N, C-alpha and C positions, 0 to 999 in steps of 0.2 A: 550579863546583858542578855535580856530576853527580847525577842521580837514578836509582837502580837499583831496579827494581820486581820483587819476588818473585812468580813465577807458580806457584801450587800444583800438585801432581801429581794432577790430577783426570782421570778417564776422559772426562768430558764437560764442556765449558765451561759454567759457571754464570753467572747474572746478575752475581754478584760479580766473576768473572773478566772479564766483558765491561766492567765499570766500570773495572777496572784497565787494560785495554787502551785504553779511551777516554781515561783520564788520560794514559797514555803518548803517545797520538797528539796530544793537545792540547799537551803539553810539546814534543814533537818539532816540530810545526808552528809553535809559538811561539818556536823557536830555542833551547830549553834542551837541554843534554846529557842524554840519557835512554837507558836500556837495559833490556831485559827479561831476567830471570834465572829460567828454568824450573828446578825442582828435578830434573826428568828432562830428557832430551835433546829431547823433542818439545814443540812449542807447539800451542795450540788451533788447530783448522782455521780457515781464513779468510785473505783477503788484505788485510784492513783494517789489519794491523800489519806487512805484509811489508817496509816500508822502515825499520822501527825496529830498531836494533841488538839482537842477542841475545848474551848472554854465558853460556857454560856454567857451571853451578854450581861445578865444580872449578876453573874459571879465574877466578873472581871475586876481584878485588883491590880492596878498598875503602880509602878514605883518610878522615881526619877531616873533610874538606870535603864528602864525599859525603852524600847523603840515601839511606838504605836503608829502603825502604818495604815493609812486610809486613802482610797482612791479619790480623785479630785471632785467627783460629783456628789460626795456625801459629807458635806461640811459639818453638819450637826453631829456626825459620828466622831469628830475630833474631841468632843466634850470630855470623855473620860481621861484622855491623855492630857488635855489642858488643865483639868482640875487636879490631876495627880502630879503635874510638873514633869511628866514623861517627855521623852524625846519624840515629839509629834512630827511625823513625816507625811507629806501629801505626795502620793505617787500620781503624777499627771500622766494619764494614759491617753487622754484626748484633749487637745488644746481648747476645743470649743466649749468644754464644760468647766474650765477653770474659773471663769468669771460668771457664767450663767447660773451656777449653783449657789452663789453667795446670797445670803439674805440681804434685803435692801438696807443700805447704810453701812454694811460691813465690807471692809477692804482687807486684802491679804496682809498689807503692811502693818496692820494692827494686831495680827495674830502671831504668837511665838511658835512658828512652824518652820520646818525645812522642806525643801522640794526635791523630789526625785523625778526625773523625766524619762519617758519611754523612747524618745528619739531626739536627734539634734534639732529638727524644726520645732518640736515641742519645747525643748530647752530654750531656744531663741525666743519663742512666744512668751514663755513663763518669765524670762528675764525682762522682756520689753513691757509686760503687763504688771509685774510686781517689783521690778528693780532688784530681784534676788537671783543669784546664781544657784544652780543645782546640778549634780552629776546626772549622767545618762545611764539608764539600765534598759537595754533593748530586750525584746522578747526573743524566743527561739522557736524553731519549728522542728518537728520530729522527722528527720531525714531518713529514718528507717521506714517510715510510713509514706512520706511524700518523696518519691524518687521517679526518675524517668523510666519509661518502658524500653524494652529491647527494640521494639518497632511499633509504629503507630498504624492503625488500620487504614486500608484504602477507602476510597469513596469521596464524598464531598468534604470540603474544608469544614471542620467542626469548631464552633465558637462557644465556649462555656461562659456563663454569666450568672450573677446572683441577683434575683429579683428583690431581695431584702435590702439591697444597696441602691437606693434611689431609682426605683423601677421606672418612674416616669421619664427620667433622663435617658435611661437605657433604651426605652422604647423609641424615644426621639432619635437616638443614634442609629438604631436598627432601621427605622423608617428612611432616614436620609441615605444610609448605606445601601439599602435595597433599591431605592429609587435610582441612585447612580448606577447600581449593578444592572438594573433593567435597561437603563438608557444606553449603556455601553456593551450590552450583550454578554455579561458575565455569567458564569455557571452558578447554580444554586448552592448555597451554603446550608449547613445544618446548625441550628441553635440548640444548645444543650443547657437547660435550666438546672441550676444547682440550688435545691431548696428542700429543707426538711430531711437532710441526709446526715448520716454519721460521718465522723472524720474519715473512717476507712472508705466509706462510699464516695465521699468527695474526692479522695485520692484516686480511686479507681476511675471516676468520671474524668478527672483531669488528665489521666494517662491516656484516655481515649480522645481527648480534645487536641486541637492544634494551636488554638489561640484562647487566651483568657481576656475578656473585656472587663476591666476594673471600673466601676462607677461609684465607688464609695466617696462620700464627703459628708461631714468632716472625718478625718482619720488621724490617729496618733502615730502608729507605725503599723500599717495594715498587713495582716498575715496572709489573707487569701492570695494576693499577687505573688508573695514569696513562695507559698505552697505551689502555686501554678508554675512558677519558674523551676522549682525543684522537680516538678513532674514533666519538665521539658516543653511546657507551653510557651508560646510567644505572648508576652503581656503587653496590652495596649489600653489606653483609656486615661482615667483620672488618678491623681495621687492622693487627694484628700488633704493635701499639704504635708502631712506627716510621712507620706510615702517617699518624699524626696530624701529621706534618711539614706535610702539605698537605690532609688530609681535614678537612672542616668539616661539621658535622651539619645536615642539612635535615629530618630526621624530627621532626615535632612532639613535643615533650617527650622527645626521644631522648637517648641516653647521650652524655655528653661526659667527657673524661679528668679525673682529679683532679690530675695532675702539671702543672707550668707549660707553657703553650702559647706559641708564637711571638707577638710583639706584632702588633696589627692592621696596622701600617704595613708589615710584612714580608709579609703575606698579604692583599692587596687583593681578596679574594673572600669570599663568604658560603657558605651551604650548597651543597656540590657533590656530595652523595650521601646515602644513608640507611644509617647505620652502627649496629652493636651492639657491646657490650663483647665482647672476645675470648672465644670458647667459649660464649657465651650463645646456644644454639641457638634457643629460642623467640623471643627478641628478633630474631635474624637472620631467621627465617622471617617474622615480622610485618613487618619492614622490607622484605623481598622482596615480600611481599603488597602493601604500600603502593605500592612502585615499579611492580608489574605493573598495579595499579588505575589509576595515573596514565597509564601508557603506553596502556592500553585506552581511557581517557577521551580522550586526545589524538588518537585516530584518528577521532573523530566530532565533536569540538568543541575550541575553544581550551582549553589547560590551562596557566595561568600558573605554578603551582608547578613543573611539569615543565620549562617553558621557563626558569625561573630557575635550576634545578639545572644544566641543560645549558649555560647561559650562564656560570655560575660555574665549571663544569668546564673550559670552554675558556680562561677567564682563568687558571685554575690551571695548565693545560698550558703556557701561554705562558711561565711562570716556570721550567719544567723542560725546556727544549729543550737540544739539544747546544750551541747558541750560548751560552746562559746558563751551561752547565757550563764551556765553554771560558773565558769571561770570569772565572769564579770561580777556575779553575785558575791562570790567568796572574796574577791578582791575588795569590793566596796565595803563588805561587812568587816573585813580585817581593818580597814581604815576607820570604820565606825567604832570598833573596839578600842582603837587608840585615841578616840575622841577627835579625829581629824575631820569628820563629817557628821552631820545630824546632831550637832551639839550646840 
């Protein structure tokens, strides 16, 4: 059984591409046959996948025993697997692209494919949209790189945010937050924009920040909030839907999803951030205001609510490490080798 992983022709590697490369690395190190298949001749920059075989698109020859894994936004890339009768698997990394990428008149229930989902909310959406179940394979973050500092710097409360994640909404949140801040005489905060940085630079910035404002939508299983939690930031903002795989509400009387959540035995942590419904700007600003208030309080006196959020965040992160991802990958592929899944 060989696993061939399609690598989309993107100018810049995305988080989704990074997850595909991590999957390949885990399989390669676990002794499974695996290869990367870029649609174009070039691979994403980096040496973390240098030892994994690469097969050119035009040279790809699949067999019925092979697994042909394609991310959900590239439906046409399924063609080699379907033609060869291979075990074609759609890795749904973002629920929003599962249906939007289909050609007109084509429906998933007409295609002989299996689904692999990046989170529980995505698995729920896939099942509701296609009528098919599929296992969950969550991403992992590098906790050796993303970790909390011994101490945070003094000065104004620092809020990190990513302009590439719905900048317009982030600006509206900031405007409303600052209007209320001025109205009530609050101290100035410092906004730290995370843009165009390497992973190492992002980690360093997060260790300087007190709060991370998440504004991503849609999301499959967003990694920046997890990385921020790992760096000791208090996370607030939106989930993108997929974030509710691990996000749990700590905001008093705050929003919680209406769709089914993971059972408590799978998520042994309580509130790990202050979250609002996606696109609810006023609620997100108020959640941010609450987080800032707690951070300010903690600088002069003990703050049990903030300590609880940070503790729960660290427990959360421990379940999304690269080691946990590797265990999940090898477990799923052992089942695939027995024909229990992807068949």
